[in-house]
N, C-alpha and C positions, 0 to 999 in steps of 0.2 A: 535626278535619281538619287535616292538615299544610299550612301556607301558607308559601311561600317568596317573598321579595321579589326584585326584579330584581338588587339589589346582591349578595344571597347567591348567586344563580345565577351571576352574572358572576364572583364571587370563586372559586367552585368550578371554573368553566370555565377561568379564567386560571391557577389554581394547578396544574391538571392538564394542560390542553391545550398551553400554551406549553412546558413541559419535554418533553412527548411529541414535539413536532415536532423538537426538537434531538436527542433520543435516537434517534428513527426515522431521521433524516437520517444519523447516524453509522452505524447498522446497515445502511442501504441502500447506503452508499458504501464502507465499509471492506472490506478483503480477507476472504476465507474466508466470513464471515457474509453479506456483501453480494453474493455471487456467485450464479450460477444454480443452484448445488448446493443452496442453502437456499431453499425456496419462500417467496414473498412473504408468504403467510399466517403461516408460522412466524416470519418476521422481525417481522411486525406483533405477534404474540403476545409475542415477546421484548421488543419496545419497550414494550408495555403493562405487562408484568411489571416491567421495570426502572424504569419511570416510577412505578409504584405503590410500589416500594421506596424511591425517592428522594424522593418528594413530602413525606413527614413531616420530612425533615432539610434540605430546601432553604430558602433564604432566602425571605422574603415576596415574592410576585409582584405586579406592578403590577395594580391593579384597572381593567380596561377592559371596554368593552362588546364582546361576542363578535362583533357584526356591524358594528362601527365600522371606520373606515379605519386607526386606530391599531393595532387588534388584528391586522389584515391585515399591516401593516408589521412588527409584532413577530414574527408567525409567519414571515414571509419572512426576517427576521434570524436566527431560530433555525435555519432550514433552511440558511442560508449558513454559519453557525458549525459546524453538524454536518457539512456537506459538506466544509468546509475540514479538519476534524479527520480525517475518513475518507480524504480525498484525500491527505493527508500520509502515511498508511499505505500507500496505493496506490503512491506513489513509492518507498517502501522495498521493496516486493515486486517492483516492476518493475526494480529494479537488477539482480536475479539473472536476470530474463528477458533483459535487454539484454546482460549478460555472457555468457549462453549463446548468444545470437545472434552476438556477436562471435567467440566460439570456433568456432561452427559454420561461419561463412563462411570462416574462415581455414583450417580443415581440410577444406573441401569438402562439408560437411554442410548447407550453407545451403538446399539444395533439399529436405531431409528435414524436413518439418514435419507437425504433427498438430493436430487441432482441440482447443483447450483446453475441457474441459467446464465450467469455471467461468465463462469469459467468452464462449465461442462464437467466438473468434478463432483463426485459424491461427497457431501459434507454432513455432519450431524445437524439435526433439526435446530438445536439451540444455537449452534454456531451460525447457521444460516439466518436465524432470527436476529442475532447480534450484528451480523454483517449488514443486513438490510437496515437495521437501526442506526449503525454508525455511518452508513452511506447517506441516509437522510440528514443526520446531524452535520455531516461534512458539507453537504450542499447548502443546508440552511444557514450555516455559519460562514458561508463564502470561503470555504477552504480551497476550492478550485481557483478562486481569484488570487489567493495568496500564492498558489503554485505557479500561476501565470506571471505574477510579479517577480518571483524568484527566478523564473526562467528568463524573463527579460533582463534582469540584473546580472544573470550569469554570463551574458555576452560581454559585460564590462569587467567582471571579476575573473572570469575564465575566458579570455578572448580567443577567437579562432586562431589556431596556430601555436598556442601555448601548450607545452607538453604536460600531460597529467603526471602528478607526483604520486608516490606510494602512499602518502598520508590519506589521499582520497579513498583508496581502497581499504586502508586500515580503519577509517571511520565507519565505512559500511560494514566491514567484517566485525568490528567491535559491537555493533548494534544488534547482532544476532542474539547475544546474551540478554540484551535489553528486551527483546521480544519475549523471550521465555520468562523473564522476571515480571514483566508487566502482565502477561497472561496469567501467571500464578497469582499475582495480586488481585486480578479481577475475579478469578475463580475461587479464591481462598475462603470467603464466607460460606459458599455453598459446600465446598469440599470439607471444610472443618465441621460444619453442622452435620453433614451426612456421615462423617467418620464417627462422630459421637453416637449417632443412631445405630450404626453398625456395631459399635462396641457394646451398646446396650443390648442388642440382639444376641451378641456372643455371650454376654453374662447370663441372659435368660436361658440360652441353650445349655450352658453349664449347670445352671440351677435346676432346670427342669428338662432333662434329656428326652423325656417322653413327649414333650411338646414339639409339634411339627412347625418349627419357626419359619421354614421356607414358604409355608402356605400364606402367611400374613407378612412376611418380611419384605418380599419383593414389591408387592403393590403399595405397602406402606412407605417403603423407601422411595418409590417413584412419586407418590403423592406429596410426601414431605419435601422431596427434592424440588418439585415444581413450585411448591409454596415458597420455599426458601429462595429459589431463583427469582420468583416474582417479587419478593420483598427486597432482594438485593438490587433489582433494577431501579429502585427509588433513588439510588445514589449513582446511577450510571452517568448522569450528566457531568458531575464533578470529576469522576474518574476519566471520562472522555476528554474533558478540558485539559487535564494534566497530561494525559498521554498524547493528545493532539499537539499540545505546546512542545513537548519533547520531540515529536516527529518533525514538526515544522522547523524547530531549531536545528535538528540534524540535517534537514534539507538545506537550510541556509549555510550550515557548516560545510556541506559537500560543495556548494556553489561559492563558498567563501564570501557570502553576502553578509554585511554587518547589520 
């Protein structure tokens, strides 16, 4: 008859359960996989499969009682680490949503919004278009594999039981300004061109007050905005490459991966 001691059971639980919470937290928060498009059961199965593959190559886990207070604190720490890694990717994806919203408001499409099936939130049409585009580029360039690589290396650079430092949260908070700056850089061509068009309409209104500029101003601004947005997408790949590189470097910085 097979007999297992409490030490053996605790070792098995800690060696599998603690990495599982970090992996599951990343999959639940990160874009694409962590959205409503992927059922929670599928995400759980993915977390179990990834954890089973990682456990044989991970460093030795601390031996703790599964029902002790220390194990609960370790589980909470793994959830926080995984959520930080996934949230940093969310910031990267929302750069393009914010850029689409800025361009939409400038061209008069701010009222045209649709329900995002991934998050269930109403977003501008241009923002949704850019979000779908960047999702396809992220998958086509194997960005998800880079995320899984950083996740696996994080168990070496941020081992289970190591206390999180303030600099990790400082890196994440400092990147909020990076999100706004990158979104402004993406939307700058369309916003600048539409600003020139609106200034031209203002000059026409001052020169000929009897001209009803609002009759032709709104549709012309909308059409010109769509044309300018279409022309600006020709350079979207280079801009995506730069922003994606910064986002993945930030992800490695959070995990302290070289």
